[in-house]
N, C-alpha and C positions, 0 to 999 in steps of 0.2 A: 543427445548432447546435454551435459549437466550445466545448470545455471548456478550463479553465485548463492542463491537462496537454497539450493538443493543440497543439504548437508546430511540427509538421511543415510545412515549406515557408515558415516565417517567418524573417525575417532579424534580425540584431542580437544574436544569442546567442553569437557567437564560435565559434571552432573547438572541436570535441569533443576533450578531452584524456583519455586513458586511462592511469591509473597502474597498471601491472602489478604493482607491489610492494604495493599497498594491500590490507590484509586484507579478507576477505569480511564480517567483523563487527568493529565498533569497540568493542562492549561485549557482555557476556554476555547481557543482556536481548534484544539483537537476534537472537542465535542462538536464543533461546527462542521469540521471535515466529515466526521461520522454521520451527522445529520444530512449534510449535502449528498453524500454517497447514498444514504438510504432513500432520499427523495428521487435521485436520478435513477436508481435501480427500480424503485416502485413505479416510476413513470415510464419505464421501458427505454430509457436513453441508452443504457447498456445493461448487461447482465453481470452478476457478481463474479462469475468465473472470468469475465473479460477484465475486470478490475485486477484480479489476481494475476492474470497473464501480463497486463501492463506493468505491474510491479515487477514481475519476474523478467521482463524485457529490459529493465534498467541496466545501464552499464555497471559492472561490478564495483567500481570506485564510488560511484554515486550511491548505489545500494548500501554499501558498507558505511558510508559517511552520513547517512540520514536516519532519522528516527522512524518509528513505525507509521505514525500519521503523516509525517513528511512524505513518505513513500506513497501513501494513499493519495495525498494531494497532488503529487507529481503524476501519478497514474490517472487521476481524474482529469487533469489538464491534458494529458496525452490523449485520452479517449475522446474528450470533447473537441480537441483539435482535429483528430482523425475523422470525426463525424461532422466536421465543419460547423459545430455549434459555437466554437471559439475560433478567432483568427489565428494565424501563425504567430508563434512567439518571437 
């Protein structure tokens, strides 16, 4: 089954443009999400492939309406809730 993020082989998305001058983070909170994920993976709370899967499980409307690091943050919340590190939202 194809998920919303699985666009490989599809047409109509145009050429991939890479801006080499773009900063890795556009806001401080994005750097914090990156750091939080790094700490959680390093400490064995979850694996990086599990983060990717949690992002890919997002409903299509939410996935398309959120930024890259917003997706990471939502995936982290999902994984921590599933592991009962966080309470239900």
